[in-house]
N, C-alpha and C positions, 0 to 999 in steps of 0.2 A: 769472584767465581759465580757462575750461575748457579742460583739454586735451583734443583731439581726437582719438577712437579711430581708429585705423589698421586697415584689412583686412590679414589676413597671409596673402601667398600662397607656398606652397611648389614652387620651380621645379625639376624632375628631368630632368636631360640629361647625356649621357656625354660631350659635346662640350665642353673647359671654355670655348672663345672663344665660342661660343654661349650656353652658360649664362651667362656673365659679361655679355653684351650685353642678354640678357634680364632679369637682376637691374637692370642700371642704369637700362634702360627703365622697369620697373614701379617702381623705386625714384623716379625723377624724377617719377613719376605720383602719388606720395604713399601708395605701399603698401609695409608692412614685407616684406621679401623673405628667405626661407629658401631655401636653395641645396644641392643633393646631386647628386653624379656618377654614383649607383647607386640601385636601389630598396631595397636594403639599407639603406644610408645614410639614405635618404629614411623608412625605417620606424624607424630609432633616432632621428631627429628630432622624429617624431611621439609618442615615448615622453616627450620632454622638453618640446614645445611645443604650444600648441594653434594649429591653422589653419583659415582659412576658405575655400580654394580651393586645388587643386593644378593647376599647368601640368605635364604629364607627357610627354616624348619617348614617342612608340610603340614604335621600334625601339630596345632596348636589349639589351646582353649581361646573361648572368644573369637577374634578373627583369624580364619586359619590362613594357611599358607596361599592358597589358589586365591583366596578374596583380597588378602593383602597385595598379591601381585597385580591383579587389576586395579585396585585403589593406587597403587604407586604408577602404575602405567598412564593412568588419567592425569595424574600430577606432572610425570617425567615420561612421555610417550618414547618408547624405544629403549626404554631402561634394561640392560641385561638383567637376568635373574637366573640364579643357579639355587636349585631345591635340596634339601636334605632331607632323605625319607628311611622309614625303616625298611626292610625287605617285604613285608606284608602288605605296605601300599605304593609298590612300584608301579601297579597299572594308575593309580592316581597321579602319579608324577609322569606318567607317559601322556595322560591326558593334559596334565599341566603344560607340556611341550608343545602339544597341538593348540594351546591356548596363548602361547606367546613365549614361554619359560627357553632360556638358553641350553640348559643342560640340568641334569640330575645327578647325586651322589648317595650311596647307600650308607646307612647309620647302622653300626660304628664304621668309620672309615679304615679300610683295609690298610692304607698306606697313608699318612699324613700328607705327604707331598703331593697326593693326588688332587688336594683342594687347591695347592697353589698352582699346579699346572693347568687345572681346569679354568682356576679364574683369569691366569694369563692368556691362556687360548681364548676364552670367550671375550675378553676386553680387545684382543688383537683382531678378532673377527668383526666385532663392533666396529673398530677403527676403520678397517678396510670397507665395510659397508658404507659406513659414512662419507669416505672417501669417493666410494664410487658413486653415491646417492649426488655428492657435491659435482661431481664428473659429468653425471647426467643433467643436471639443474643447469651446469653451463652449456651444454649442447643444446639442449632445449631451449635457451636464451639466444642461441646463434640459429636464426632463421635457416632450416634447412633446404626450404623451397621459396626465396623471396620472389614475390611477383605483386603487381597492381592490376591486373586484369581481374574484372568481377568475376568472370569465367573461371578463372585459375583458383580464385580465392574461394567459391563454391565447390571447386572440385576439390580443395584440401579440407574443406570441411567434410565433405564426405568421406575422405581418407581417413581423417581422425576418428570418425565414428566407427569405421571398419577395422581400426587400429586395435580398438579395445579387445577384439575378438580373435580366434586363432584359425580363421577360413583362410584358404589360399587366395592369392590375388593375383591376377593377371594384370600387367600393366602395359597398354600398347601406346604405339606412336612412332612417329617418325625419329631417325638418329638425330642426337643432338639435343631433344626435346626436353631431357631431364628424367628419364624412367630410372634410374639408379639412386638419384635426389629423391625421388617419389617413394622408392622403397625404402630408404634410409628415414624419410620424414614417418613413415607408417610404424617403422621399427622404433623409433625412439618414443612413440607414441602410444607403443604396446606394453605388456606387464614383462617382456623380454628385453627391456632397453639397458638392464644391468650389464648384459653381454654384449659384446661385440658383434655386429652384424658379418656373416660370413658371405662373401660373394664370390661366384664363380663365372667366368666369361666362357660360355659354350663354345662359342666359334673362336676362341684364342687359342684352345688346347687341340691337339692333333685327336682325331676320331678315336684313334687306338688306344690313345692315353686317358681320355675323359672318363670311362668307366672307373679306371685306378683313382683318378683324381676326385670322383665323388664318392666312392665306397672305400677306398684304400686297397691294398693288397697285402697278402702274406709272403713272406721271404720265400723265394724260389717258384712263385706263382707263373713266372714269365723268365725269358732271358732278360736280364740286368736287374731282377727283381732281389738286390742282394741282402734286404732288410725289410722287415714288416714297415709299410705307410698306412699313417692314419688318413683316412678320406674326410673331406668336407662335410659330409652329412654326420659323423662322430663329432667333428669341432664345431658343429652348429646345435649339438645338444642342448636343450634349453633357451636356445637362442633363435635367429630368424636366418633360414638359408635364401639367399639370393640368386636364381638362376638366370643370367642375363643372356640374350640371344638365344632362347630356348628353341627357337625356330632351326636353329643350325643344328640341333641334337639329330644325330641319325637313328634311322627307324629302327636300326637293331638293338639300339640302347633304350629306346621308349619302354617297351614293356617292363625292362627292368626298374626304371623309375618309377612306372605307375605302381608296380608292386610294392616297392619300398613306401610311397606314400600311401598306398591303402592298408598295408600291413603295419606301417610305423616299424620296421624292421627291414633288416637287409644282410648279406654275406660281403666279406671281403672278395676280391678276386682272388682266387685259389684257397679259400677259407671254407670251412665246414660249419662253423659257428654263426648262428643267428644274433646280430646285434640290435638290441632296441634302440632307438632314439627318438626324441620329443623336439622336434624342430618344426617351426612355423615355414611355410613356402612362400615365397614371392617370386614370380617369374615374369619376366619381360622379353618384349619382341618387337620389331618393326615391319614384323611380317604379317601376312592376312592368314592366320592359322586355320580358319573355316576354311578358306580357298586350298590351303594344303592338304586339310581333311579330306576335301573331295577329290583331290589327284592321289591321295593316299600316302603322300610325302610325311603327312603328322597323324597319329593314331588320334582318331575321334574321341574314345574314351580317356586318353590322357589330356585331352583340349579341354573335356567337361570336368575331369578331376583338377587341374590348376587353375580353372577359371570359375571357379565358384563365385568370386565377385570381381568384376573386371573394371579396370579405370583407363581411360582413354586420354592420353594428353594431346591437346592439339597442336599443330606446329606454331611456331612463331609467328608467319605471316597472318595467322587467325587472331592473334592476341597484340594488336598494336599498341596498347596500354603498356605492355611489358618491353616494348623494344627501348623506348627513352628511359624508362625506369631501370632496366638490368645495364644497358650501356654505360649510365652515370656512375651505377652501383661498380661495376667493371672497373671504371676509369679510376674511381677513387682507391680500389683495392690495388692496380696495377701501379698506381702512383706512389702508394704506402711502401711497395715493395723496391720500387726502384729509387725509394728517396728523394721524390719529387713532389710540388706540387700539382693537384691534379687539374687539368686543364678544362674551362667551361666549353660546351658545346655551341656553336654557332648556330642560327636558324636554318641555315644552309645546311648544315651537317646534320640536324635532326631531320629534316626533309629527306636528304639524301639515306637516312637509317630507315625511316618509315618506308620510302619508295622501293627499297630493296625487297628482293623476294625470300630470303634467307633460306636457301636449299638445306644448308647445314646447322639450321636454326640456333639454339642457344650457345653450342659449342663453337660454331663460326663467329657468332658476334662477340664470344669472349676473346676468340683469339687476335680477332681485328682490332677489338678495343686496345687490347694489350700491347699489341705492336704498335699501335697508332700513339697511344700515350708515350711508349718508350723511344719515339721517333720524333715527338712534338717538342719543340724548343718555345713555343710562345704560351701565353695563358690562353689563348682562344684555339681549338680545335676547330680547323676549317675542314669543308666538305673534300676539298682536294687533298688533304692530307690523312685521309682515312685509308689506312695501308691494308691493300687486299681487298678492298671493297670495290665490286665490277663496276665499272663507270658506265652509266647508263641514265638517259632522260628519264624523268620520272613516269611519264606516260608510257614509256616503251616498258618499263618495269611493270606497271599493272597491266598491260596488254600481254606480255608473254603468258604462254601457257606454263603450267607445272613441270611438263615434258621439256619444254627450252630452257627453263630455269634449272631443271635437275641436268641437264646434257651441258649447260656453259659452265655449271660448279664442277662437273668431273674435268672438263677441258682445262679451268683455270687450275685446279687442284693439281694434276698432271702436270701442268705447265711449272708451278710452284716447286714441284719434287723432281723435276727432269724425267718426268717418266715413271719414277720408282713407285709401283703399286702398293708395297707394304705402307709407306709413308703416306701416300695419297689415302688409302683405306683408313689408318689411324686417324689423320686429319679430318676425314668426313664422319668418322664414328660408325663405321660399317666394318664387316668382315671382309676378307680378301676374297673369298667365294662370291659375296654380294657383288664387292666392286666388280669383278670379271663379269657378273650376269650384267651389270647395268652397261659397262662398257660395249658388252657384246648387243645388248639392246639397243643403244644409241650408234651402233656402227663405228665407235671408237677403240675396238681391240686391237687393230693392227697398228694404230696411231700411238 
């Protein structure tokens, strides 16, 4: 039979009778208890034994409770500490909480069970915190924005610096360049990393429902609102709120977003109560918001509010060092998913990848490599086996303009999905509205 692992609690109190009573209660509750009558004795015990939690008398001769806590934390960082204090010294206990204590109880204990309940609760919270810290460490070890380009590495260094602040960040770049990954990178390097980043795609939600999605609504606020809904602003409290494709937000909703960001409060749709929130905002767009400000499609005051710090991610065609690096990474990941050996790239394959303009950027590269690895039956992936890559001579690819490359990508994507605009837009990483705009621009709407 497996032996149950018991938590060890150190009880420090200069009153022997009270110390003995605490020891008995905790032992009966299943804890292993070590006792000390002074701070010095407690420190000597920690040299010999490992402890999971300390229950300390706040007022003791010699080394008092708060000093003892600081010395224990030097030896055992993060050790949970619960203070015992008389009513007259509660302000000192509150100060001790600010300095790192987990909780405090007043002496004499109104209910002796309060001690066991508090110890169990504090230990549970400590375990959850350790688990969360472990998850964060794992996430940080998984590179959220892999790259080989010196230009991108320098950009990531800048992003890591701004991550430690709470300023709003606007990430710009073409569709498929990795704007959401950049937002995740900033979040994971921030002080809010313990919570999950909350993401909202402003282009994927019907305009009339986006306000409810962001701020929530009260029951009966509109037809179909059968119950209260919690909005993404509330869910992102003490975390990061990522608004993707913010350039697609209607001009009518923009003032409400601006006010929420300025005042750090909002109302649910149909509600009267102001709700405070503490979320860090990161926004992203593939549009030129400055140009939209000039045409009146985007509020200038909101633009300056969301772009306190701006990061522009260059397209893949301007980062040739990343093309082969990412292609080989995607090939290894795809091969692992499919349970097969990752093929090596022939020289012709590398040249074909480097000569292509990549209008869909990293998303397009990932899709092409995944499909190619799935269909590849040999150890070497040849250029003719690159599934979905537009076949073009190297010189032609370099000579073609960006407009021509964009039109070509639209035609190929529409053909791939038999003209289905929803699937085409999703494949190219843009909103349906943006797709229609580009089809009209290139004279492809009728086709």
